[in-house]
N, C-alpha and C positions, 0 to 999 in steps of 0.2 A: 694139522700136523701131528705126528704121533707124540703121545705122553708115555713115558715108559717107568716101571720099577727097574732099577739095576740091582740086580742079585749077586751076592759074594760066591766064591767057591764053585764057580761055573754054574750056577743056578741052584746049588743044593743047600746054601747057607743061608745068611741074614741078608738085610735089604740095606742099601746106601740110604743114609739118613742124616739129617742135620742133627746135631748132638744137643742143641738148646731147644727145647719145644717151641717149634714155630717162630723162632726168632731169627730173622734174616738180616744179617748187618755184615759189615766189614769183619772178617775174622771169625766168623761163628764157625765151629770146629764141626767136620764131617766125620760120622763113623758108621758103625753097622749096627743094625737093631733088627730084632725079630718082627716080620712082616705085621703092620697095623692097618693098612689101608688107608693111611692118613696123608695129607698132603705134603708132609716133611719127608716123606718117602716117594714123591713124585717128581721125575726129571724129564726136561724138554729139550730135544734135539731136532733140528730140521731135517735130518737124515742119519741113516747109519754107513754113510758112506766110509771108505777105508781108501779113498784117493784125495781128498780134500781135509783141511782144517776144520775142526768143529767146536762149538762151545756147548757146554753141558748146563743148563739153566735150572734151577729151583723152579718147579711148575708154579708152586703159591706165589712166587715174587720173581718174576722173569728179569729183574734187575740184576739179580744175583747168580754167577755161575762158579762151578768148580775152579779152584784157585791153588796155586802151589806158593807156600810160604817158604820162601828159600832161606833157610837155616838150618845148620847142622848136617848130620850126614843124610838123613832120612826127611825129606821136606815135608812137613804136614800139609795135609788136605783141608782147605778152608773154604768159605764163600767169599767172593769179593764182588763190589759192584765196579766196574770199570767204566770210566769216563772218556778215556783216550786208547787209541789203537796200541800206543805203547804199554799201557797197562794191561792189555789183553795177552801181552807177550807170556805171562804167567797162567794164561787161562786156555789157551788154545789148545785142542788135544788131537790125535789122532787115533784111528780104531784099526788094530790089526786082528783079523778073524782067526779064531781058533779053529783049524782045520779048514776044509773047504766049503761047507755048508754049516746051516745053522744059526744061532744068534748069540754065540758065546764069543767075547772079545777080550783081547788086551787092550788096556787103554793107556796111552802114553802121552808124556807132554810133547807138543809137535815143534817146539822152539829150544828144547834142551835135548842133548843126546841121551837116550837111553834111560829115562826116568819114567817108571812104570807104576800105575795105581795098585796098591798092595795093601793087604790088612796082616796083622799080627793076631796072635793067639787072642790077646785081650780086646780085638774089636777096633783098634785103633787104625786109621785108614792114613798112608801117607805114599809118597812118591818115592819110591825106591830105586837106586841106581842098578841097572842090570835086569836082564829078563832070566828069571829062573825056570819058566815054564809051568811052575805049579799052580795048583787051583786056587792059590790066596792071590794070585795075580790075574785069574780068569773072571770075567764077569759076564752075566747074562741079561740081556735087555728083552723085558718082557712087555709088551705093548698092553697098555691098560685101555678098555673098550671106552671108546668116546660115546657120549649121549646122542640118542636121534630123535628128531622131531615127533611128538606125539601124533598118532593118526590114527584113523578107523572111524567106525559107525559112532553116533553118542547120542543121547538124549541131553536136554538143559533143565536146570532147576536153579532156585533162587529168584528174587525180584529181576524182573526182565531178562531172565534166562543167562545170567552170568557165570554159572557153573556148568562145566561140562562133564557128564558121566559116562564113561565109555562103555561099551558092550563086551570089551574083551580085554584082558590084561595089555598094559600099554608099554611094556618091555618084553623083548624076545627071549632074554637070557633068564636062566632058573634064578629065582629069589628064595629068600628066607621068609617062611610064613610067621607072623606074630600072632599069637591068639590073644583075645580081648578078654580079660579076667571077668569071669562072670558069677565067681563065688566069694568075692570081697565082703568083709563082715560089715554090717551095720553098726554104725558108731554114733554117740551122742557127745557133742562137746559144746559146753556152755549154753547149753539148752537147744542146741541146733542138731537136728538129726542127719546123719549122712548116709544114704542108702545108695547102692551102687547095681541098681538092677535094669535101668530104663535104657535099652539098647536104641531107643529112637533119640536118645538126648546124648549124642556124640560128638558134636561140634561145637564150635566156639569161635569167635576172631579177635585180633589183635590189630594194631594201626601200623606197624613198622617192623622192619627187619633187624634181627640183632646184628650190632655193628661188627660183633666176633664173626658171625656167619658172613658178611660181605667181604672181609678180609681173608676169608679162609678157602673159597671155592676155586681158587687158581687164578682167576683175573677178575676184573671188575663186573659183578653180576649185571645182566640185563634184567629190568623189572619192567615188563610190559603190564599195563594196566587194562587187563581182560576183562571189562565190565567192572566189577568191584574187587574181584581177587586177583592179586598180584602174581604174575606168572614169570618163569624164566623164558630165555630164547628158544626153549625145545618146547614150550607149551606145559610145563609141569608147574602146579601152583605153588607158592611159597608157603610153608605150613611149619607149625610148631607141632612136635611130638615129643612124647616122653624119652629119657635117654636111653632106657633098655630096649627101646624100639631097634636102636643102632648099635648099642654096646650091651648086650644081655648079661655080660660079666661084671657090669658096674656094681662096686659095693655099696650098700646101703649107706656106708657112712663116708662116701666120697662124694665131692662135688664134681659135677660134670665138666668135662674140659672142651673148649673149642675144636681141638684137634680130634677128638672122638665122635664129634656130632656133625661137623659141617663139612660139605665138599666129598662126603665118601659114597655117596650113591643116590639114588631115586627111590621113591615109594609108589604102591598102589594102596589107596585106603580103599577098602572093599566093602561095599554097602549092597544091602537087599531091600527091594521093594515088596511092597504088600502082597504082590503075586509070585514072590520067590525068586524074581529075577535078580541076578548079581550084576552090579555095576563097579566099574573102577576108576577111581579118581587119581590122576597122576600128580605126583608130589615131589616137591625137593625142600630139605630143612632148611628152614630160615630162623630157627629159634628153638629153644628147648625148653619143653614143660617140666619145669623144675618141682612144680607142686603136684608131684606124682608119687612121692616116697609113700611106702618103698617098693611097690610092684614095678615102678619106672614106666607106666604106660597109661594108666588110667588116672585122671585128676582126683587127689584125695584131700586137696588143701593143706596137705603138710610137705614142707620144703627138704630137699636135699641142702646139707648132707646129714642131718640128724632128726629130721621128722617135726620140726617146729611148725606150729600151726598157723596158718593164715586163713582165719574162719570166713565162711560165707556169712552172709546178712541173714538169709532165709534157708529153710530146710532144703536139702539138696539129694536129688535122686536121678543120677545118670551115669553114663560111662563115657565122660567127655575124654577123647583120646587124640583129637585133631583140631588145630586151631588155623584157619584161613588168616592170612596176613594181606591186609589191603585197606582200601578206603572205604570201610563199612559204617553204617547207621542202622538202627532199629529198623527191622522189617526186611534187610536185605537178604537174611537166611530164610526167608518165608518158603516152606515147602520141603527144606531138608529134613524136617522131622517124619516125612512119611517115609524115610529110609531107616533102617536099623543097621548098625555096625556089625560086621561079620569078622574082619581080621585086617590087617597090615601085612602088605607083603614089602620086603626091603631087597632091593637089587644093587649088591656092593659094587662099585666102580674098580 
C-alpha cells in the first residue's frame, strides 16, 4: 500500500514531519520541515478515499498516527498510539479534494466539526476550526516510489557463488553517481603507511546489521541469508557505506545520524571485470562506515566527527568503500578482488 510525503502549501512548501528526530511516542509534536527524504517525513494511509474515515500513520512506526491534542483554541497536532477505538476518535480524518482532480487535499478531523489541519508562518501544525481555503490548509500527497525485486541476468562470485553481480543497473529510476576518490594522499601514522590506490581492494565484511538501521527502515527488516551475504526482501545486499554516499553535504565535524543514512534508498555498487565489463551489485544501507573521515566514502581509518585515528595493524593499500553484512569467514570473499571498484549509484526513495 502507498507511502506518502505530505507536502504543505498545496505541494510548494515544506514536508509534514515529526518534530523530535525520529522519536515516535505519545505526544511527539508534528511540524513541517524542509524535505530530507528521511523516515520521519513518510506517512502511511491505506487509500486517499474521500468517502471514508482514515488514519495517517508514521511509516517508520505504524503504531503511531496523527492525533488532535484537544486543548485551547487551536488543537495541536501530535502523534499518538491508540489502543482502543475510543482513543482513535481523536485520530480519524477525512480528506476533501481541492478541485475535482489532482492530489491536493484538505485534511479534517472526521469526528469533530470543522477542524482542518493548518500550518502557521512559523511551521507549527494544528487543527484549526474553520476552512479558510488558503494554501496553509492544502496538502499534497506525493507517493514515494516503492522498492521492486531485483531481477535480470547476473553472474556469481565469492565462495560457492553467494554474490550476484548483475549485468545491468538494478533500479529503473535515475540515481546519483558517487565517484570513488582516486587521488587521496598517501599518509604515514605510527609507522604504518596508508595508500589509497588499489581499486581491486574495495570490499570488506562485518557480521551484523546496525541496530539503528533495523529501526529506521519503516518496518521490521527481512534478513534473507542468501548464501553468506544478508539480503532484504527485494534481493538487495545489506551493506555498510560511507555517510557521504547518502548525504554528500555531511559536515566533516558532524557525526552521521540514523535518519540521514537508513531507509532512504538503495544502491548499486558498480565494479569492473578484467575485460572491462561493468557489473552492478544491488545494496541497501545496513550500517555506516564512520572510519571514512573526511572524504566520507573510502576507508581512511579516521573516524567521524573529528578524524580520530583507529589505525590498522599493517600497511594499507586500498579503496575499501563497501562492506557486506552477513555470516562470513575467511575465504568467503574469494574472487571479489578480480573486480575493480568504479562507482556507487544511489537511488533515493
